[in-house]
C-alpha angles and dihedrals in degrees: 000000000000120000120252116276117272105181133241120330125193113211116209119190129213141235119321091011140103128213091268087073088071095051096099091049090048091054093049093047090050088056087055091058100263126128107227126205124183130225116200131190139158102261096193101037105038121071124231097256093052094049094043092050092052093044091050088053092054092049092048090051092055107046113203096015115150122227131217110188132180124216111308087015090069092055092048091048094053091047089052091050090052088055093051095056111185097004115133108265126173124219122306128215118192119201112208093329114166094227090163092050133280119263089185092058090051091048094048091050092048104037109031123072108256087005093146089059090049090057092044134196093326092064095112092052093047093050097043101037118188128298098229144333111283114258115268095023122119105213129166131189130218109194128188129224104189103109100220121127149076094278092064090060095058107023130064110228124199109212130350120346142168096237093270109035128033120229088240090058090058094061123089132151116277100037110142092212141350131202134178120216134183100261139109121240095269091032089068086077094057105042126113088203089058091049090054092048092047094048091048093051095045091052100039110014096246143071 
């Protein structure tokens, strides 16, 4: 028996990924009654302003659409929402997004040969994060706590982390809700627990 309808959901991938990385999540959300769409961009080659402008255009063209965004994708989404102002936006779920700034991105850029190129043109956004969730936006965060990933090899994390982003880096003022699950940074995209948390937040505004 199909799950109750949940509306349209735009899936936004993170750094070093393409939209195909969100395909498993799209399939699982579809089984939950949602209608997934995918937003792709070149995370190393395109700068923040170009991606944000295009993403804002997609959101404006689909009033009320929800967003599920992984890692860098969450930062880009919230920047796009800031640009839209009072436009009708659905709920947003970030998966392991370093909203408070990424220590791993800073460490890769500083300590690895050609590290700045590895982080790409969104380096400033990744390192700085955002100050808070824009007013009027319902945004939730699903953070991981399985420490498996490249970031853990170059960055020093205080407290639990997902191998790339610390749980502390996923917290900023204005989040409607926050939950920690047993998943690594990339594992957030392939977790049934994450799917359940996302579906619950998109439908009810909480985890």
